[in-house]
C-alpha distance (Angstrom), angle and dihedral (degrees) to the residues before:
residue distance angle dihedral
X1 . . .
X2 3.81 . .
X3 3.79 117.7 .
X4 3.78 128.4 -171.9
X5 3.81 111.3 -152.9
X6 3.83 114.5 -168.7
X7 3.80 111.6 -165.1
X8 3.80 138.1 174.0
X9 3.79 104.9 -177.3
X10 3.81 94.1 -96.4
X11 3.79 125.4 131.0
X12 3.81 88.5 -109.7
X13 3.80 89.9 56.4
X14 3.80 90.6 48.6
X15 3.81 88.6 55.6
X16 3.81 88.5 54.2
X17 3.82 90.9 50.7
X18 3.79 90.4 53.1
X19 3.80 91.5 47.5
X20 3.81 90.2 54.7
X21 3.78 90.4 47.3
X22 3.80 90.0 53.6
X23 3.82 90.8 52.4
X24 3.79 92.6 46.0
X25 3.79 92.1 53.4
X26 3.82 90.3 78.1
X27 3.81 102.9 17.2
X28 3.82 136.1 63.0
X29 3.80 101.1 -110.6
X30 3.80 131.1 177.9
X31 3.80 109.9 -161.3
X32 3.78 131.3 -163.4
X33 3.81 110.3 -164.6
X34 3.79 111.9 -154.9
X35 3.77 130.8 -168.2
X36 3.80 121.8 179.7
X37 3.79 123.0 -152.9
X38 3.76 126.8 -158.8
X39 3.79 110.9 -104.5
X40 3.83 110.6 -141.4
X41 3.81 94.9 -151.5
X42 3.78 93.6 149.7
X43 3.81 90.3 53.2
X44 3.81 98.7 52.3
X45 3.81 92.0 120.6
X46 3.80 93.4 54.0
X47 3.83 116.1 105.5
X48 3.83 93.3 -134.1
X49 3.82 95.8 61.7
X50 3.84 97.7 90.9
X51 3.82 92.3 48.5
X52 3.81 91.8 45.1
X53 3.80 91.3 49.6
X54 3.80 91.7 50.8
X55 3.81 93.0 49.0
X56 3.80 92.1 46.1
X57 3.80 90.8 51.2
X58 3.81 90.7 52.0
X59 3.82 92.0 46.1
X60 3.78 95.0 50.4
X61 3.78 92.6 43.9
X62 3.80 90.5 57.9
X63 3.82 90.9 50.9
X64 3.81 92.9 46.9
X65 3.80 93.0 47.1
X66 3.81 92.7 50.7
X67 3.80 92.2 50.1
X68 3.80 92.0 46.1
X69 3.80 91.9 50.5
X70 3.82 89.5 51.1
X71 3.82 91.5 54.4
X72 3.81 104.7 32.9
X73 3.80 96.4 88.4
X74 3.82 95.7 48.6
X75 3.79 104.9 35.5
X76 3.77 128.4 76.5
X77 3.81 89.6 -132.1
X78 3.79 136.3 -6.3
X79 3.80 125.7 -162.6
X80 3.79 130.5 173.4
X81 3.80 131.6 -141.5
X82 3.80 127.1 -169.0
X83 3.79 108.6 -157.9
X84 3.77 130.2 179.9
X85 3.77 136.5 -155.6
X86 3.77 130.2 39.3
X87 3.79 109.5 8.9
X88 3.81 102.4 -141.8
X89 3.83 98.6 48.1
X90 3.80 89.7 43.9
X91 3.82 92.2 54.8
X92 3.82 93.4 45.3
X93 3.81 92.6 47.6
X94 3.80 92.0 48.2
X95 3.81 90.2 50.6
X96 3.81 89.6 56.1
X97 3.80 92.8 43.7
X98 3.81 92.1 49.5
X99 3.83 92.1 42.7
X100 3.78 86.9 -130.4
X101 3.78 118.9 -163.8
X102 3.77 91.0 -163.6
X103 3.80 139.0 18.2
X104 3.80 115.6 -153.0
X105 3.79 119.4 -167.9
X106 3.77 139.2 154.8
X107 3.80 127.0 -106.1
X108 3.79 107.6 -119.8
X109 3.77 98.8 176.3
X110 3.79 122.9 106.3
X111 3.75 138.2 -173.0
X112 3.77 139.9 -172.5
X113 3.80 90.2 -126.7
X114 3.79 122.5 84.3
X115 3.79 96.2 -94.8
X116 3.80 123.3 67.6
X117 3.79 112.2 -122.7
X118 3.78 123.3 -147.7
X119 3.76 125.9 -105.1
X120 3.80 117.3 -121.2
X121 3.81 95.3 -103.9
X122 3.80 95.5 51.2
X123 3.78 90.7 45.7
X124 3.81 94.2 48.3
X125 3.81 95.1 47.1
X126 3.80 93.0 47.4
X127 3.79 89.5 48.1
X128 3.79 100.0 45.5
X129 3.80 107.3 29.5
X130 3.79 117.8 113.5
X131 3.80 92.6 -143.0
X132 3.79 135.4 52.0
X133 3.81 116.6 -68.0
X134 3.79 132.7 -157.7
X135 3.80 116.9 -159.5
X136 3.80 106.4 -161.3
X137 3.77 121.6 -146.4
X138 3.81 121.1 -175.6
X139 3.79 119.6 -105.5
X140 3.77 132.7 -155.5
X141 3.80 97.9 -119.1
X142 3.78 127.8 87.4
X143 3.79 112.2 -99.2
X144 3.80 131.2 27.0
X145 3.79 102.2 -118.0
X146 3.83 106.8 114.6
X147 3.79 109.9 -121.6
X148 3.81 98.2 173.9
X149 3.80 114.6 49.8
X150 3.79 129.6 176.6
X151 3.81 123.0 -157.6
X152 3.80 112.2 -158.4
X153 3.80 102.2 -145.4
X154 3.81 129.5 -171.9
X155 3.81 102.4 158.8
X156 3.82 91.9 -104.6
X157 3.80 122.0 134.4
X158 3.80 88.1 -111.7
X159 3.81 93.5 57.0
X160 3.81 92.9 43.6
X161 3.79 90.4 51.5
X162 3.81 89.5 46.1
X163 3.80 87.1 58.5
X164 3.81 89.6 48.5
X165 3.81 91.2 51.1
X166 3.79 91.0 49.1
X167 3.80 91.4 52.0
X168 3.80 91.7 50.5
X169 3.79 87.8 70.9
X170 3.79 118.0 82.7
X171 3.76 96.2 -124.7
X172 3.77 118.7 172.0
X173 3.79 113.8 -86.7
X174 3.78 90.2 -124.7
X175 3.82 91.0 61.4
X176 3.81 109.6 124.8
X177 3.80 112.5 -130.4
X178 3.78 126.1 -173.0
X179 3.81 121.7 -167.7
X180 3.80 106.4 -152.3
X181 3.80 123.1 -167.9
X182 3.78 126.5 -179.0
X183 3.78 123.3 -140.9
X184 3.77 98.3 -156.1
X185 3.78 120.5 -148.0
X186 3.80 114.3 -124.8
X187 3.78 113.5 -104.3
X188 3.77 140.4 179.7
X189 3.79 128.5 -141.7
X190 3.78 116.8 -112.7
X191 3.79 113.4 -175.2
X192 3.78 108.5 -50.9
X193 3.81 94.9 -19.3
X194 3.75 137.6 44.6
X195 3.77 137.6 -114.1
X196 3.77 129.2 -152.7
X197 3.77 112.0 -93.5
X198 3.82 118.9 -122.8
X199 3.80 86.7 -122.7
X200 3.82 108.6 99.6
X201 3.79 127.1 -155.5
X202 3.78 112.2 -107.6
X203 3.80 122.7 -133.0
X204 3.81 88.1 -112.8
X205 3.81 91.9 55.9
X206 3.80 91.8 48.9
X207 3.81 89.7 47.4
X208 3.82 91.0 55.8
X209 3.79 90.4 55.0
X210 3.81 90.7 47.3
X211 3.81 93.0 49.7
X212 3.80 90.9 53.4
X213 3.80 91.7 51.4
X214 3.79 91.3 46.7
X215 3.80 92.2 52.4
X216 3.78 91.7 52.6
X217 3.81 90.8 46.0
X218 3.81 90.6 52.2
X219 3.81 90.8 53.0
X220 3.80 91.9 50.0
X221 3.81 90.9 45.1
X222 3.80 90.0 65.0
X223 3.79 86.3 72.2
X224 3.79 101.8 23.2
X225 3.82 108.8 34.7
X226 3.81 95.1 -167.2
X227 3.80 93.2 71.2
X228 3.79 124.5 127.8
X229 3.77 137.7 166.0
X230 3.77 135.5 -131.2
X231 3.80 132.8 -171.7
X232 3.79 120.0 -157.3
X233 3.79 126.2 -166.3
X234 3.80 108.0 -144.0
X235 3.79 145.1 148.1
X236 3.83 95.6 -130.7
X237 3.80 120.0 40.8
X238 3.80 97.0 -158.9
X239 3.79 94.3 48.4
X240 3.80 90.8 48.5
X241 3.81 92.5 52.6
X242 3.80 92.4 47.9
X243 3.80 92.4 47.5
X244 3.82 91.5 48.3
X245 3.80 89.2 52.0
X246 3.79 90.9 51.9
X247 3.79 93.4 46.5
X248 3.80 93.1 48.2
X249 3.83 94.9 42.1
X250 3.79 88.5 -123.6
X251 3.81 116.0 -170.9
X252 3.81 98.4 -164.4
X253 3.81 132.1 23.7
X254 3.80 117.4 -159.7
X255 3.79 115.4 -159.1
X256 3.80 130.9 169.6
X257 3.79 121.6 -130.8
X258 3.79 127.5 -152.4
X259 3.78 107.1 168.1
X260 3.79 125.7 110.5
X261 3.77 137.9 148.4
X262 3.77 132.5 -121.5
X263 3.80 93.0 -119.4
X264 3.79 99.1 64.3
X265 3.78 103.3 -99.5
X266 3.79 114.5 108.4
X267 3.76 124.4 -134.8
X268 3.75 132.4 -166.3
X269 3.77 120.7 -115.9
X270 3.79 114.8 -111.9
X271 3.81 95.4 -102.4
X272 3.81 94.5 47.4
X273 3.78 90.8 46.9
X274 3.80 92.8 49.4
X275 3.80 92.3 49.6
X276 3.79 92.4 45.9
X277 3.78 93.8 51.2
X278 3.80 99.8 40.4
X279 3.81 107.2 30.1
X280 3.81 116.7 119.5
X281 3.82 91.2 -140.6
X282 3.80 143.0 37.5
X283 3.82 116.3 -55.1
X284 3.81 128.4 -149.1
X285 3.82 111.9 -156.7
X286 3.80 104.0 -160.4
X287 3.79 121.0 -152.2
X288 3.78 92.2 165.8
X289 3.82 91.7 127.5
X290 3.80 90.8 62.1
X291 3.82 89.0 60.8
X292 3.79 90.0 51.8
X293 3.81 91.0 51.4
X294 3.80 91.9 47.7
X295 3.81 92.2 48.8
X296 3.81 90.9 50.2
X297 3.80 91.3 49.4
X298 3.82 91.8 48.8
X299 3.80 90.1 51.7
X300 3.80 91.0 49.1
X301 3.82 91.3 49.0
X302 3.81 90.7 49.3
X303 3.83 91.7 52.0
X304 3.82 91.3 47.1
X305 3.79 91.6 49.4
X306 3.81 91.4 44.3
């Protein structure tokens, strides 16, 4: 598994380093650690540029070396890259160049309200990356290995492949997994908002959602015995997932994403975006199904060319 780990020396980045180390403890992981420096192009005529460049090189080298030392003993391989320029394009380009399966980065945003909001870089990378992304938020327990994981499941290909990606990792068998499905109440749009529709979900409709979640939980339980399922009736899917994570003291939410645009940039679906921005814990945005589609297309192209 190839992981791209963008860091900047912050506490949030250190949390991401520790998260990768926890994954690498039981999995063969190749890590590319990336740090991006500001490039003072518009100041090239200033006399301080050479000194600034030298100091910045020394500063970043210290950060890269510390992260590499933290991961060397647990990872299959660790390499470092010092990029320069605009941070977001640099990270996205490096992910493509490294053929990363996963980008892991820390959430630097903060808020005075009870939920931690994302910083612009974390949000942009999670939204636009062409591979899966984990945004790491700190937790209160000792250690960074997630012990309570929630899979948001809606029977879509994206959520099924998210489950497949999760099971590819050699998590401990005592990891507690909860498959959560939302039976959403019908609603109608009124102006810029929505109001609950007078149509009510029947017990049979809720039962169908529950049965689907239970079937997925039973499949996961073959590998991780401490797996259960839960179905929640709610008006807003994203809010329900976030609230369930808070109630269950979840440490990692795994959610599949399907949305993309016709112009090349990728965008999160509304539920994935809501969970990413408002969850009280780390969030794994899975794009595992895109890899499956690409692999199938490559095989088809090879047969056609054959």
